[in-house]
C-alpha positions as CSV (number, residue, x, y, z in Angstrom):
1,M,13.7,-2.5,42.9
2,Q,10.8,-0.6,41.4
3,V,7.3,-0.9,42.6
4,K,4.6,-1.1,39.9
5,Q,1.1,0.2,40.2
6,A,-1.8,-1.8,38.9
7,G,-2.0,-1.5,35.2
8,E,1.3,0.3,34.8
9,I,3.9,-1.2,32.5
10,L,7.5,-0.1,33.0
11,I,9.5,-0.1,29.8
12,N,13.2,0.0,29.8
13,P,14.4,1.2,26.4
14,T,16.8,-1.2,24.9
15,A,18.9,-1.1,21.8
16,E,16.3,-3.4,20.1
17,S,13.4,-1.2,20.9
18,R,15.3,1.9,19.6
19,S,16.1,0.1,16.4
20,K,12.5,-0.8,15.9
21,K,11.6,2.8,16.2
22,V,14.2,3.7,13.6
23,D,12.7,1.0,11.3
24,I,9.2,2.4,11.7
25,E,10.5,5.9,10.9
26,K,12.1,4.5,7.8
27,L,8.8,2.8,6.8
28,R,6.9,6.0,7.5
29,R,9.3,8.0,5.2
30,R,8.8,5.3,2.5
31,D,5.0,5.3,2.8
32,N,4.8,9.1,2.8
33,R,6.5,9.4,-0.6
34,I,4.2,10.9,-3.2
35,V,3.4,8.7,-6.2
36,K,1.5,9.6,-9.3
37,G,-1.0,7.2,-10.9
38,R,-4.5,6.5,-12.3
39,F,-7.3,5.3,-10.1
40,V,-9.4,2.5,-11.6
41,N,-12.8,1.4,-10.2
42,F,-13.6,-2.1,-11.4
43,L,-16.9,-2.4,-9.5
44,Y,-18.5,0.9,-10.6
45,P,-16.7,2.3,-13.6
46,G,-17.0,6.1,-13.9
47,S,-18.1,6.6,-10.3
48,V,-16.4,8.3,-7.3
49,K,-15.0,6.2,-4.4
50,S,-14.3,7.8,-1.1
51,M,-12.2,6.2,1.7
52,M,-10.6,7.2,5.0
53,Y,-6.9,6.4,5.5
54,R,-4.4,6.5,8.3
55,A,-1.0,4.8,7.9
56,Y,0.4,4.9,11.4
57,K,-0.8,5.5,14.9
58,G,-0.6,9.2,15.6
59,D,-1.1,10.2,12.0
60,P,-4.2,12.2,11.1
61,V,-7.1,10.4,9.4
62,V,-7.6,11.8,5.9
63,K,-10.5,11.4,3.6
64,Y,-9.7,10.7,0.0
65,S,-12.1,10.8,-2.9
66,F,-11.2,9.2,-6.3
67,R,-13.0,9.4,-9.6
68,D,-12.5,6.4,-11.9
69,G,-9.9,7.0,-14.6
70,E,-8.4,10.2,-13.2
71,I,-4.8,10.8,-12.3
72,Y,-3.8,11.6,-8.7
73,E,-0.7,12.1,-6.6
74,I,-1.1,10.2,-3.3
75,P,1.2,8.7,-0.6
76,F,2.9,5.4,-1.6
77,G,1.4,3.7,1.5
78,L,-2.2,4.6,0.3
79,A,-1.5,3.3,-3.2
80,R,-0.2,0.0,-1.8
81,H,-3.3,-0.2,0.5
82,I,-5.6,0.3,-2.4
83,N,-3.9,-2.4,-4.5
84,N,-3.5,-5.0,-1.7
85,D,-6.3,-4.5,0.8
86,V,-9.3,-2.8,-0.8
87,G,-11.9,-5.3,-2.1
88,E,-14.9,-7.4,-1.3
89,K,-15.0,-10.8,0.3
90,E,-16.1,-13.5,-1.9
91,S,-17.2,-16.8,-0.4
92,E,-18.0,-20.1,-2.0
93,Y,-20.3,-22.6,-0.4
94,L,-20.8,-26.4,-1.0
95,L,-23.5,-28.6,0.3
96,D,-22.4,-31.6,2.4
97,A,-24.1,-35.0,2.3
98,A,-26.8,-33.8,4.7
99,G,-27.6,-30.8,2.5
100,R,-26.1,-28.3,4.8
101,P,-24.0,-25.5,3.3
102,S,-20.4,-25.3,4.3
103,K,-17.9,-22.6,3.5
104,L,-15.3,-23.7,1.0
105,A,-13.1,-20.6,0.5
106,N,-12.7,-17.0,1.3
107,R,-11.3,-14.8,-1.5
108,R,-11.0,-11.1,-1.9
109,K,-12.2,-9.6,-5.2
110,R,-10.4,-6.4,-6.2
111,T,-12.9,-3.6,-6.6
112,C,-10.3,-0.9,-7.4
113,A,-6.7,-0.3,-8.2
114,F,-4.1,2.4,-8.4
115,E,-2.0,2.0,-11.5
116,S,1.4,3.7,-11.1
117,L,2.6,6.2,-13.6
118,D,5.9,6.5,-11.8
119,F,8.8,4.2,-12.5
120,I,10.6,4.4,-9.2
121,D,12.0,1.5,-7.2
122,F,10.7,2.4,-3.7
123,E,12.5,-0.5,-2.0
124,S,15.9,1.0,-2.6
125,E,17.1,4.4,-1.4
126,G,18.9,5.2,-4.7
127,P,17.8,5.1,-8.3
128,S,16.3,1.9,-9.7
129,K,18.6,-0.7,-10.9
130,H,16.4,-1.0,-14.0
131,E,16.7,2.7,-15.0
132,T,18.7,3.5,-18.1
133,T,19.7,6.9,-19.3
134,I,20.4,8.1,-22.8
135,T,24.1,8.2,-22.0
136,D,24.1,4.4,-21.6
137,L,23.2,3.9,-25.3
138,P,25.8,3.5,-28.0
139,P,26.3,6.5,-30.3
140,L,24.3,6.5,-33.5
141,T,26.2,6.0,-36.7
142,Q,25.1,7.5,-39.9
143,G,25.0,5.4,-43.1
144,K,26.7,6.5,-46.3
């Protein structure tokens, strides 16, 4: 029997915890892939937007600056973060019978986006199932 000190948690690595670590490493590899795209600032067109980003605990915090309309190569995780999480909260209020305002809804208004110029399926490890190559096309026939 092990004696614990106050505040100490003893962790016994199990197969489940090892598989979670492998899953996190797989996600980290996916999120660190470099993608190419155009940054679009909806709120202030033509301006520069700066942001700090760290994908996983233990990663360094990196400052990124993006100018509206320019093309960048950034990690896939940052592109996904820009498209899904960056925005402003937008609330709507209604007055009740007593004239007091009550919050109706919280929405997020997108202020910027990262439009991908790559056509890569990042969910699969191989080529995209939607890719076609020129060899898949039938040969051209010349008319008489």
